[in-house]
ZAKE-776859 format. One record per residue (C-alpha): residue number from 1; x, y, z. Coordinates in nm, 4 decimals. Example, Ala and Ser with C-alpha at 12.3 -4.5 7.8 and 13.67 -1.06 7.14 Angstrom:
% residues 2
R/1/1.2300/-0.4500/0.7800 $
R/2/1.3670/-0.1060/0.7140 $
//
This chain:
% residues 404
R/1/0.0014/-0.0022/0.0005 $
R/2/0.1115/0.3646/-0.0513 $
R/3/0.1753/0.6517/0.1692 $
R/4/-0.1569/0.8284/0.1585 $
R/5/-0.3361/0.9349/0.4771 $
R/6/-0.4845/0.6463/0.6522 $
R/7/-0.7091/0.7836/0.9234 $
R/8/-1.0064/0.8491/0.6956 $
R/9/-1.2291/1.0476/0.9234 $
R/10/-1.5019/1.2849/0.8106 $
R/11/-1.4492/1.4848/1.1225 $
R/12/-1.0740/1.5037/1.0949 $
R/13/-0.8911/1.4798/0.7642 $
R/14/-0.5098/1.4697/0.7826 $
R/15/-0.2464/1.6469/0.5815 $
R/16/-0.3221/1.7080/0.2103 $
R/17/-0.6951/1.7491/0.2727 $
R/18/-0.8713/1.8696/-0.0475 $
R/19/-1.2395/1.7878/0.0060 $
R/20/-1.4994/2.0410/-0.1188 $
R/21/-1.5262/2.2982/0.1493 $
R/22/-1.2496/2.1702/0.3735 $
R/23/-0.9633/2.2278/0.1361 $
R/24/-0.6921/2.4145/0.3196 $
R/25/-0.4904/2.6620/0.1139 $
R/26/-0.1291/2.5596/0.1286 $
R/27/-0.0410/2.9266/0.1506 $
R/28/-0.1427/2.9202/0.5197 $
R/29/-0.0169/2.5716/0.6041 $
R/30/0.1952/2.7062/0.8901 $
R/31/-0.1071/2.8678/1.0540 $
R/32/-0.3115/2.5511/1.0093 $
R/33/-0.0456/2.3391/1.1740 $
R/34/-0.0170/2.5791/1.4707 $
R/35/-0.4023/2.5827/1.5138 $
R/36/-0.4851/2.2225/1.4677 $
R/37/-0.1846/2.0216/1.3709 $
R/38/-0.3716/1.8904/1.0683 $
R/39/-0.0782/1.8827/0.8289 $
R/40/0.2027/1.7445/1.0361 $
R/41/0.3175/1.5759/1.3446 $
R/42/0.6156/1.6257/1.5743 $
R/43/0.9000/1.3835/1.5237 $
R/44/1.2706/1.2877/1.5309 $
R/45/1.5558/1.4612/1.7105 $
R/46/1.6111/1.8150/1.8460 $
R/47/1.7395/2.0860/1.6171 $
R/48/2.0309/2.2970/1.7275 $
R/49/2.1514/2.6245/1.5735 $
R/50/2.4806/2.5730/1.7570 $
R/51/2.5615/2.2344/1.6160 $
R/52/2.9109/2.1772/1.4840 $
R/53/2.8008/1.8523/1.3131 $
R/54/2.8353/1.8252/0.9310 $
R/55/2.5325/1.8668/0.7073 $
R/56/2.4600/1.4905/0.7078 $
R/57/2.5691/1.1774/0.8865 $
R/58/2.5142/0.8038/0.8937 $
R/59/2.4034/0.7052/1.2429 $
R/60/2.5318/0.4042/1.4367 $
R/61/2.3337/0.0896/1.3851 $
R/62/2.1187/-0.0356/1.6703 $
R/63/2.1289/-0.4085/1.7494 $
R/64/1.8517/-0.6474/1.6391 $
R/65/1.5140/-0.5011/1.7433 $
R/66/1.3435/-0.6329/2.0510 $
R/67/0.9669/-0.6315/2.1188 $
R/68/1.0222/-0.2990/2.2973 $
R/69/1.1424/-0.0640/2.0237 $
R/70/1.4733/0.1143/2.0550 $
R/71/1.4746/0.4921/1.9925 $
R/72/1.7258/0.6226/1.7394 $
R/73/1.9541/0.9087/1.8311 $
R/74/1.9979/1.1386/1.5351 $
R/75/2.2254/1.4298/1.4805 $
R/76/2.1147/1.7914/1.5249 $
R/77/2.0339/1.9864/1.2090 $
R/78/2.2225/2.3120/1.1359 $
R/79/2.0093/2.6245/1.1348 $
R/80/2.1528/2.7478/0.8035 $
R/81/1.9619/2.6557/0.4920 $
R/82/2.1342/2.4865/0.1979 $
R/83/2.1631/2.6580/-0.1382 $
R/84/1.9459/2.3958/-0.3084 $
R/85/1.6230/2.2536/-0.1508 $
R/86/1.8509/1.9749/-0.0180 $
R/87/2.2044/1.8615/-0.0837 $
R/88/2.4814/1.6325/0.0353 $
R/89/2.8609/1.6715/-0.0005 $
R/90/2.8466/1.3693/-0.2290 $
R/91/2.5884/1.2023/-0.4488 $
R/92/2.2603/1.0897/-0.2975 $
R/93/2.3323/0.7188/-0.3438 $
R/94/2.6753/0.7549/-0.1766 $
R/95/2.5451/0.9627/0.1103 $
R/96/2.2648/0.7126/0.1764 $
R/97/2.4254/0.3677/0.1133 $
R/98/2.1849/0.1273/-0.0563 $
R/99/1.9414/0.4010/-0.1734 $
R/100/1.8957/0.3986/-0.5534 $
R/101/1.5643/0.5759/-0.6155 $
R/102/1.4922/0.9088/-0.7810 $
R/103/1.3034/1.1387/-0.5422 $
R/104/1.0277/1.3800/-0.6568 $
R/105/0.9040/1.6318/-0.3946 $
R/106/0.6380/1.8991/-0.3826 $
R/107/0.7646/2.2046/-0.1884 $
R/108/0.5165/2.4762/-0.0887 $
R/109/0.6916/2.8047/-0.0079 $
R/110/0.4584/3.1067/0.0288 $
R/111/0.5085/3.2270/-0.3310 $
R/112/0.4752/2.9027/-0.5295 $
R/113/0.4189/2.5324/-0.5640 $
R/114/0.7454/2.3757/-0.6745 $
R/115/0.8254/2.0256/-0.7959 $
R/116/1.1820/1.9217/-0.7074 $
R/117/1.3717/1.6197/-0.8354 $
R/118/1.6733/1.4464/-0.6763 $
R/119/1.8507/1.1887/-0.8861 $
R/120/2.0570/0.9270/-0.7012 $
R/121/2.3684/1.0201/-0.8984 $
R/122/2.3357/1.3938/-0.8064 $
R/123/2.4730/1.5788/-0.5048 $
R/124/2.1803/1.8239/-0.4804 $
R/125/1.8175/1.8615/-0.5824 $
R/126/1.7073/2.0504/-0.8957 $
R/127/1.3810/2.2295/-0.9740 $
R/128/1.1610/2.0738/-1.2454 $
R/129/0.8374/2.2793/-1.2197 $
R/130/0.6998/2.5864/-1.0431 $
R/131/0.3491/2.7348/-1.0305 $
R/132/0.3148/3.0993/-0.9135 $
R/133/0.0612/3.1291/-0.6345 $
R/134/-0.0219/3.4899/-0.7063 $
R/135/-0.0910/3.4176/-1.0729 $
R/136/-0.2984/3.1111/-0.9695 $
R/137/-0.4765/3.2876/-0.6806 $
R/138/-0.7235/3.0549/-0.5070 $
R/139/-0.5732/2.7444/-0.6492 $
R/140/-0.5940/2.4309/-0.4294 $
R/141/-0.3350/2.1648/-0.5064 $
R/142/-0.4330/1.8013/-0.5586 $
R/143/-0.0594/1.7170/-0.5604 $
R/144/0.1692/1.4701/-0.7402 $
R/145/0.0624/1.1418/-0.8957 $
R/146/0.2343/0.8202/-0.7969 $
R/147/0.5057/0.8532/-1.0579 $
R/148/0.5824/1.2195/-0.9919 $
R/149/0.5241/1.2929/-1.3611 $
R/150/0.2018/1.5015/-1.3130 $
R/151/0.0846/1.7741/-1.0758 $
R/152/-0.2803/1.8688/-1.0458 $
R/153/-0.4659/2.1586/-0.8906 $
R/154/-0.8157/2.2945/-0.8692 $
R/155/-0.8575/2.6682/-0.9291 $
R/156/-1.1055/2.9026/-0.7569 $
R/157/-1.3631/2.8400/-1.0345 $
R/158/-1.3492/2.4625/-0.9852 $
R/159/-1.1392/2.3912/-1.2937 $
R/160/-0.9261/2.0796/-1.2422 $
R/161/-0.5937/2.1188/-1.4311 $
R/162/-0.3162/1.8666/-1.4861 $
R/163/0.0381/1.9902/-1.5381 $
R/164/0.3024/1.7641/-1.7029 $
R/165/0.6283/1.7813/-1.5093 $
R/166/0.9243/1.8082/-1.7471 $
R/167/1.2526/1.6383/-1.6879 $
R/168/1.4926/1.8040/-1.4487 $
R/169/1.6578/2.1227/-1.5977 $
R/170/1.4111/2.1204/-1.8912 $
R/171/1.2218/2.4353/-1.9681 $
R/172/0.8535/2.4919/-2.0317 $
R/173/0.5500/2.3039/-1.9189 $
R/174/0.2232/2.1570/-2.0530 $
R/175/-0.1143/2.1896/-1.8833 $
R/176/-0.4619/2.0460/-1.9544 $
R/177/-0.7941/2.1335/-1.8019 $
R/178/-0.9666/1.7948/-1.7457 $
R/179/-1.2699/1.8744/-1.5233 $
R/180/-1.5187/2.1492/-1.4503 $
R/181/-1.7037/2.2431/-1.1270 $
R/182/-1.4716/2.0070/-0.9407 $
R/183/-1.4986/1.9966/-0.5637 $
R/184/-1.2363/1.7416/-0.4718 $
R/185/-0.9825/1.5165/-0.6492 $
R/186/-0.7306/1.2449/-0.5774 $
R/187/-0.4608/1.0590/-0.7667 $
R/188/-0.4603/0.6804/-0.7410 $
R/189/-0.2347/0.5519/-0.4642 $
R/190/-0.0057/0.3565/-0.6929 $
R/191/-0.1201/0.3777/-1.0583 $
R/192/0.0665/0.6482/-1.2554 $
R/193/-0.1548/0.9166/-1.4094 $
R/194/-0.4830/0.7763/-1.2741 $
R/195/-0.6917/1.0698/-1.1476 $
R/196/-1.0409/1.0764/-0.9935 $
R/197/-1.2597/1.3646/-0.8900 $
R/198/-1.6053/1.4568/-0.7613 $
R/199/-1.7718/1.7352/-0.9579 $
R/200/-2.0732/1.9428/-0.8604 $
R/201/-2.3950/1.9609/-1.0558 $
R/202/-2.5369/2.2840/-1.1950 $
R/203/-2.6528/2.4300/-0.9703 $
R/204/-2.4257/2.3035/-0.6891 $
R/205/-2.7192/2.1667/-0.5018 $
R/206/-2.7591/1.9030/-0.7787 $
R/207/-2.6160/1.5482/-0.7174 $
R/208/-2.2364/1.5094/-0.7289 $
R/209/-2.0678/1.2740/-0.9793 $
R/210/-1.7510/1.0683/-0.9329 $
R/211/-1.5328/1.0570/-1.2476 $
R/212/-1.1969/0.8992/-1.3377 $
R/213/-0.9428/0.9753/-1.6120 $
R/214/-0.6113/0.8130/-1.7158 $
R/215/-0.4155/1.1275/-1.7975 $
R/216/-0.1234/0.9232/-1.9241 $
R/217/-0.3328/0.8187/-2.2243 $
R/218/-0.3958/1.1204/-2.4526 $
R/219/-0.6810/0.9316/-2.6180 $
R/220/-0.8606/0.8411/-2.2946 $
R/221/-1.1908/1.0072/-2.2026 $
R/222/-1.3271/1.0771/-1.8615 $
R/223/-1.5410/0.7922/-1.7149 $
R/224/-1.8373/0.8635/-1.4854 $
R/225/-1.8357/0.6017/-1.2059 $
R/226/-2.1267/0.7004/-0.9866 $
R/227/-2.3720/0.9799/-0.9090 $
R/228/-2.4434/1.0448/-0.5420 $
R/229/-2.7631/1.1622/-0.3817 $
R/230/-2.5452/1.4166/-0.1987 $
R/231/-2.4268/1.7303/-0.3645 $
R/232/-2.0957/1.9207/-0.3195 $
R/233/-2.2227/2.1463/-0.0432 $
R/234/-2.0870/1.9692/0.2659 $
R/235/-2.2896/2.1710/0.5143 $
R/236/-2.6142/2.0785/0.3380 $
R/237/-2.5379/1.7165/0.2644 $
R/238/-2.2221/1.6776/0.0573 $
R/239/-1.9845/1.4217/-0.0873 $
R/240/-1.6070/1.4479/-0.1303 $
R/241/-1.3309/1.2139/-0.2408 $
R/242/-1.0929/1.0976/0.0348 $
R/243/-0.8803/0.8414/-0.1428 $
R/244/-0.8502/0.6167/-0.4471 $
R/245/-0.6642/0.2839/-0.4175 $
R/246/-0.6803/-0.0737/-0.5429 $
R/247/-0.9736/-0.1474/-0.3108 $
R/248/-1.1814/0.1414/-0.4535 $
R/249/-1.2779/0.4920/-0.3747 $
R/250/-1.3171/0.6256/-0.0163 $
R/251/-1.5950/0.8863/-0.0353 $
R/252/-1.6917/1.0976/0.2588 $
R/253/-2.0559/1.2078/0.2853 $
R/254/-2.2453/1.4393/0.5191 $
R/255/-2.6203/1.4491/0.5728 $
R/256/-2.7127/1.7088/0.8313 $
R/257/-2.4933/1.6538/1.1342 $
R/258/-2.4056/1.2907/1.0444 $
R/259/-2.0866/1.2028/0.8486 $
R/260/-1.9844/0.8678/0.7138 $
R/261/-1.7441/0.7165/0.4667 $
R/262/-1.8328/0.4879/0.1740 $
R/263/-1.6097/0.2442/-0.0141 $
R/264/-1.7127/0.2581/-0.3800 $
R/265/-1.5811/0.0032/-0.6287 $
R/266/-1.4813/0.0747/-0.9934 $
R/267/-1.8351/-0.0254/-1.1088 $
R/268/-1.9893/0.2368/-0.8809 $
R/269/-2.1296/0.0009/-0.6201 $
R/270/-2.0926/0.0603/-0.2485 $
R/271/-1.9086/-0.2321/-0.0854 $
R/272/-1.8422/-0.3431/0.2660 $
R/273/-1.5218/-0.1881/0.3951 $
R/274/-1.4092/-0.4803/0.6205 $
R/275/-1.4548/-0.7489/0.3577 $
R/276/-1.2837/-0.5493/0.0748 $
R/277/-0.9878/-0.3951/0.2564 $
R/278/-0.8211/-0.5749/0.5473 $
R/279/-0.6342/-0.2635/0.6550 $
R/280/-0.9629/-0.0694/0.7076 $
R/281/-1.2457/-0.0949/0.9600 $
R/282/-1.5621/0.1064/1.0170 $
R/283/-1.6263/0.2383/1.3679 $
R/284/-1.9580/0.2886/1.5428 $
R/285/-1.9963/0.6353/1.3890 $
R/286/-1.9540/0.5082/1.0368 $
R/287/-1.5992/0.6459/0.9976 $
R/288/-1.3327/0.4397/0.8177 $
R/289/-1.0176/0.3860/1.0235 $
R/290/-0.7036/0.1882/0.9534 $
R/291/-0.6118/-0.1293/1.1409 $
R/292/-0.2479/-0.1448/1.2398 $
R/293/-0.1214/-0.4531/1.4279 $
R/294/0.0593/-0.3838/1.7513 $
R/295/-0.1165/-0.0504/1.8260 $
R/296/-0.3107/-0.0177/2.1479 $
R/297/-0.6717/0.1032/2.1440 $
R/298/-0.5683/0.4286/2.3061 $
R/299/-0.3025/0.5023/2.0331 $
R/300/-0.4748/0.7082/1.7679 $
R/301/-0.3319/0.6859/1.4120 $
R/302/-0.2832/1.0302/1.2641 $
R/303/-0.0923/0.9289/0.9543 $
R/304/0.0582/0.6097/0.8037 $
R/305/0.2687/0.4956/0.5113 $
R/306/0.2825/0.1310/0.4036 $
R/307/0.5921/-0.0192/0.2461 $
R/308/0.5443/-0.1334/-0.1150 $
R/309/0.5354/-0.5018/-0.0180 $
R/310/0.2831/-0.4430/0.2646 $
R/311/0.5024/-0.5843/0.5343 $
R/312/0.5918/-0.2542/0.7152 $
R/313/0.3975/0.0457/0.8311 $
R/314/0.5304/0.3839/0.9417 $
R/315/0.2694/0.5244/1.1780 $
R/316/0.2364/0.8663/1.3342 $
R/317/0.0589/0.8242/1.6644 $
R/318/-0.1091/1.1416/1.7741 $
R/319/-0.4335/1.3268/1.8439 $
R/320/-0.3944/1.6791/1.7113 $
R/321/-0.5779/1.8302/2.0087 $
R/322/-0.3830/1.6667/2.2922 $
R/323/-0.0607/1.7664/2.4638 $
R/324/0.1254/1.4355/2.4335 $
R/325/0.4419/1.4147/2.2247 $
R/326/0.3576/1.2489/1.8911 $
R/327/0.5569/0.9397/1.7944 $
R/328/0.6666/0.7941/1.4664 $
R/329/0.6707/0.4143/1.4890 $
R/330/0.7882/0.1681/1.2205 $
R/331/0.6011/-0.1593/1.2727 $
R/332/0.6270/-0.5043/1.1171 $
R/333/0.2671/-0.5889/1.0242 $
R/334/0.2893/-0.9653/1.0406 $
R/335/0.3914/-0.9677/1.4084 $
R/336/0.2954/-0.6203/1.5259 $
R/337/0.6588/-0.5737/1.6457 $
R/338/0.7929/-0.2216/1.6410 $
R/339/1.1332/-0.1834/1.4719 $
R/340/1.1909/0.1635/1.6096 $
R/341/1.0077/0.4631/1.7573 $
R/342/1.1039/0.8281/1.7291 $
R/343/0.9639/1.1275/1.9146 $
R/344/1.0684/1.4950/1.9187 $
R/345/0.9234/1.8130/2.0556 $
R/346/1.0241/2.0744/1.8020 $
R/347/0.9669/1.9398/1.4458 $
R/348/0.6590/1.8636/1.2457 $
R/349/0.6348/1.6094/0.9633 $
R/350/0.4594/1.7101/0.6420 $
R/351/0.5367/1.4061/0.4277 $
R/352/0.6729/1.0542/0.4390 $
R/353/0.7043/0.7700/0.1931 $
R/354/0.8971/0.4494/0.1360 $
R/355/1.1674/0.3684/-0.1141 $
R/356/1.0491/0.1517/-0.4019 $
R/357/1.2286/-0.1512/-0.2519 $
R/358/1.0758/-0.0938/0.0926 $
R/359/1.4078/-0.0606/0.2670 $
R/360/1.4048/0.3141/0.3471 $
R/361/1.1506/0.5382/0.5032 $
R/362/1.1942/0.8979/0.3872 $
R/363/1.0314/1.1786/0.5760 $
R/364/1.0611/1.5541/0.6107 $
R/365/1.0865/1.7521/0.9362 $
R/366/1.0256/2.1234/0.9835 $
R/367/1.0782/2.3508/1.2797 $
R/368/0.8674/2.6650/1.2644 $
R/369/1.0504/2.8313/1.5538 $
R/370/1.3875/2.8183/1.3802 $
R/371/1.2582/2.7967/1.0176 $
R/372/1.4830/2.4957/0.9624 $
R/373/1.4082/2.1561/0.8190 $
R/374/1.5585/1.8170/0.7448 $
R/375/1.5077/1.5322/0.5041 $
R/376/1.5596/1.2031/0.6875 $
R/377/1.6327/0.8543/0.5487 $
R/378/1.5642/0.5735/0.7929 $
R/379/1.7237/0.2371/0.6871 $
R/380/1.5276/-0.0619/0.8135 $
R/381/1.8194/-0.2936/0.7413 $
R/382/2.0837/-0.1133/0.9501 $
R/383/1.8358/0.0710/1.1840 $
R/384/2.0313/0.3886/1.1099 $
R/385/1.9233/0.7340/0.9881 $
R/386/2.0863/0.9771/0.7454 $
R/387/1.9578/1.3296/0.7249 $
R/388/2.0356/1.6605/0.5564 $
R/389/1.8889/2.0135/0.5872 $
R/390/1.6048/2.1273/0.3592 $
R/391/1.5312/2.4882/0.2803 $
R/392/1.1538/2.4753/0.2429 $
R/393/0.8459/2.2897/0.3684 $
R/394/0.7739/1.9724/0.1730 $
R/395/0.4175/1.8497/0.1445 $
R/396/0.4638/1.5360/-0.0736 $
R/397/0.7473/1.2961/-0.1430 $
R/398/0.7448/1.0352/-0.4214 $
R/399/1.0054/0.7718/-0.4985 $
R/400/1.0653/0.6406/-0.8500 $
R/401/1.2833/0.3503/-0.9483 $
R/402/1.5797/0.5070/-1.1262 $
R/403/1.6830/0.3496/-1.4631 $
R/404/1.9953/0.1416/-1.4207 $
//
């Protein structure tokens, strides 16, 4: 499974929320985090502006994990920002031994949305695409597809646009408007170029329609999957798209004060969540929540990323309204055993994903007090972490198998 948000809760939608009236402009992501912690969670080790450590380091391996996970001590991150979004003193593959993927990241500084690439043979990141926020005022990002080749956004008029990301250092871009009166949209968890959205009727009080499109095929046409009784007006009984994966579409609906989540298959039928997706369960209030072995009932899952082979889960354990220190736990799903657990007071996590081979967990930390960040690579084989400073907030990370 991929790294999309896993607590699918109509009352609380984690980072990257883009449902009809709940979409949070990324321009104010810092304020949102401070107010509700919806986009990130506190993790990893303390930052220090006085650190004399180098920009990156490989940390000492920890012995074979025991049922009680061992915390990882990580180096402090220098306060100074790098010249690129992120860089090492050597190539990425040499700085992180065993890591061979290309990384594609979506950075969200106040003035733009930027797609950044990092090739394993390169020492530093390079910009591949940028969208000016002022020129696109009111635009709400859908984000990157699974391959990192396309970026989508919904403008203030509800026009869903797909942007083709050129190769690193290439100039120019292509864009295509694919949907009108769109309220919410999601890329497929793992299928490149597969996009789904819920569009409003005309007027907006008319029923909402779920539509899909394979943007990688220039000859493909949009396919209407299902029309809902609900419209796009959440407060009066709306429907919005939470997620699209191999098990189907997770669609949130609200009728009056009652919210629930439906699992819709590719034929448009509503199916039972528990029978279709073993990692999901429906609670007494009709909300879909993830099932993670080894977690106690009192440990709320705020975010999760599954390794590609489905054997490991990286879980952020936190309730955004409490005062407890959130934890990042890497768990082996077959046994429920935790490989490691990390907690930190000062940094929030906006994005995490796995390498294509499932060996590395990559996540971004950001400290709003010091305006410093770090990109961390946790190695499940050595139980060590390598990290380097980043100059901007990252909202999404994708890994792509690099051509040999």
